[in-house]
Every structure is written in C-alpha cells, then in structure tokens.
Residue, then its C-alpha position, 0 to 999 in steps of 0.5 A: m443879346v436882345t431877347l423877345r422879352d426886351v422887344a415886348r417891353a420896349a413895344g409896350v405889349s405882352l410877350a405873347t403878342a410880341s411872339r405872335a407878331l414876329s411869327d406872323a400869327p393871326h389875332v394881332s392887330a395891324a398896329n401892334r404888329e407894326q409896332v413890334v416889328r419896328t421895335a425889333e428892328a431898332l433893337g437889332y433883335r434876331p429870333s432864336h431858331a431853337a425857340r421857334a422850332l419848339t413853338t412852330g415845329s420849323t427850324g428855319t434851316i435847310g441842309l446842303v450835302l455836297p461830295d467835295l467843296e473844293n470842286p468848283f461845280f459844288a461850290a457854285v451849286a452851294k452859292g445858289v442854294q445859299g442865295r435863295a435860302r437867304e431870300t426866303g429868310r432861311e439859313v443853310l447848314v453845309a456838309d462835305t462828304d469827301e466823296d464817301g457814300d457811307l459818310e454821306r448816308d450818316l450825315v443825311d440821317r443826322l441832318l434830317d433831324r435838325v433841318d426843315g429840308l435837305v438839298l442833296c447834290s450829286p449823292r454818292m450813296p447807292p440807289p437803295a440807300l438813296e431811295r430810303v432817304v428821299a422817302d422822308g419827303r423833305v429831300a430835293l436832289v441836284n444832278r441826280e434823279a431817284p423815284g419819289a424825289p423832286s430833282v433838278s438835273f441838266d440836259t447832259a445828252d444835248g450838251v454832249r451832242q453840241a460838243l461832238a457837233h462842234l468837234r465834227a465841224l472842225g474835222h475831228d472824226a475820232v474823239a477821245y472821252a476822258g470819263g468820270p468815276a465808274a459809279s457816277w450818275s452824270d458819267a452814265l448820262r454822258r456815255s449813253a449820249f454817245t450811243a444815242g441814235g438819231a443824232a448825226e453828229v454822234e453817229a458820225t463820230e468815233v468815240l474812243d473811251l479812255g476809261a474812268f478817272r477821278p473827277v479832278h486835275a490829276g485824273g486829267v493828267q492820267a487821261a492825257d497820256l492815254a489820249l495821245a497813245a490812242g492818236a486822238s486829235a480831240v479830247l472831251c472830258f467828264n468835267d472842267l477839272v479833268a480838262l484842266g489836267v489834260l491841258a497841263r499834261l499836254h503842255a508838259r509833253g510839248v503838245r500844242v492845244p489846239d494845233d495838235v489836240s483840241v480839248v473840251g470840258f464840261d460845266d464851265v466853272a470859273a477856272a475855265t477862263l483862267v488857263t491858256p488857252p481858255l477852255t471850250t466847255v459845255a456850260v451848266p447852270l449850277a447856281r440856278a440849279g441850287r436856287q431851284a432845288v430850294d424852291l422844290l423843297d417841301v418844308t411843310g411836311g410832305r406832298a399831297a397824297g398821290q402827287a408826283p414829285e416835280r423834276r426839272c431839267l435845265p438846258t446846257h450850251l456850248v461855250v467855244r473858246s481857244s482850246s478847240g480848233p481844226a483837226p490837224a492835217p494828216a502828215a504828208s508822206s515823203p515823195a518816193v525817190r529812186l536812184s538812176p544808174d548814174p549816182e549823180v542823178v536823182i529822179p523824183 
C-alpha cells in the first residue's frame, strides 16, 4: 500500500509539506502543492481516513440509517445520499434497523462517534428519543421532521389531493385507503390530508379507512380482501409495495384491474412499471431527497447560535398508468316481470 511517506519521497518534499498539500492546508507553495497532488495520483495514493481524523478532526465519512434496505423507497434514498457524498469526496456508512426503533437508537449512538454527520431516514424511534439524537447538531432527517433538525420531506398532502382528484374524475365517489403502520409519520400526513378542508376533491370523496398494514406486499394482500368487502371501486395505498400486494390479491380472486377496481400507489418505485397493469402512483423524488439531506448536514460542528434549521419540502406528482380507470357502472337491475292469467303469455 502506498503511504504518505512514499508520496513525499517521490515528490521530493518533506512529510509535513506532503500532508499540508493533500489536506489543502495553507503555507504550501502552488508549485509544491501541484507536485504532491500529481505524484499522489500517479502512485495511486489513497489517504487514510483514520489518520485524517486524528489530525483534522474530520473522518470524511457520513452515516446513513434506514429502516429497511429491501424496501425500494429506502434504496432510492440511499442512492441519492451515496451519489452526493461521492461528489463531495466523502464515504457513506449504511445501517439497516429492520424497522426496530430500539436498534435504530443504538445504531445512531454508535455511528455518531465515527462519522462527521448522519442522515436519518424515516426514523422509527419515538419523538423524545429523536429529539435527543438531533440535539447533537450533526443529524439531517429525510421523510420526518423534528424540532431543531434540518430535514427533507415531501408534499404528501398535495400528492393525496392529486390522487383523489384523479379518482374522482373517473367517477369514484368512495375510495378505500390501505394505510401504513399506525406509528408512521408519513401515514399520519396522508390521513390528515383526507380531512383537510378547502380541497374540493377531498371533501367530495368518501374515504373508507381499511386500517393499518405492514408497508410490504403482504400488507396489501390483507388490505385487498377488506377493500372488496367494503365494496370500494378504488383503493389508494400507503405505498407502492402495499399497492402491489393489492394487485396480486385482486388478480388471485378474479377481480379485474381497473375494470372492477382501480388501484393507486405512493412513491413510484421502479417496480411500479414492472407489473400488469402498470401502477398509477404518486411520484416522490427519493434520490433527490437523499442528495439534499447530504447538503443539509452540518459537518463543521453546529449551526450558528440562534440559527433555525433548514427544512425543505419537495413536490410530488401523480403518474397515471393502467391500474386506474373509470368507476364501473352500477349493476343493472333485472326488469320487473309479471305473469298474465294465461301461463303462455309473459307481460314485461
């Protein structure tokens, strides 16, 4: 492995000069800095983050804590975080909490000792614990807000309004909602949008609450049976994974989508276009949120006194595909028939 000493020797400078040149420190001539950088690149030198941490107090590393890496929502956020960190010369340590709030709290405590800053996505820990974590001053949130923390969230309420307006325009007067976990911050935002005043498409639509479900395929399978029992002609789902489960269950029961029931998801993950029919869904800019969270991180050790944390709310938009269509026409009732005294004659 090439060391800093090797670079200094090959560049013909002292070890201290090589170190200052590569860390962009002052008191190094432009010629020496150029010579050291060119030599380091030629030798394939990679700086030791541990050594840099000892000398500068910076590790060059960001932590990212996610509830479930198998969920494409979080995978997309992770790609955004890693892409932006790479552009700024930093590395990312990723931790998966398996939707466990206690494990999440433990991982956050340990990571904060080893990174310059931490991106915490959709945290599952309760508000008091989250407020204690963000008080550190080196945490940025994605898909959650908390006092004192910079955050990137999404305009969920507008996404719900767009979905309901679309279904209303297709003739669906009553829409079933397959919700997410009862403790979900995002689910609470969706539910609050159903009762928000001033939006005609919301006020004119009856929302049938099917309950809380796990935010995975199996949760949608469970929700589909309840939607059919409720007689809903359309189902709006907490996320795309739930919607995919609804689609699968409706197909298994011989229910046609969208002829008999329309289905709308939330997030627009890649799998939404890989099913039949392709899923109508509310698109959420997940990778963009990850990138912006990295920009919000205060890796220099805290904001100025009294400075409020920045909160960004990214827009959402409806993507219409083939899983939503006109509400089915009411079943025609059979015409009344009466019999004449002559059994051979039927009078309509």
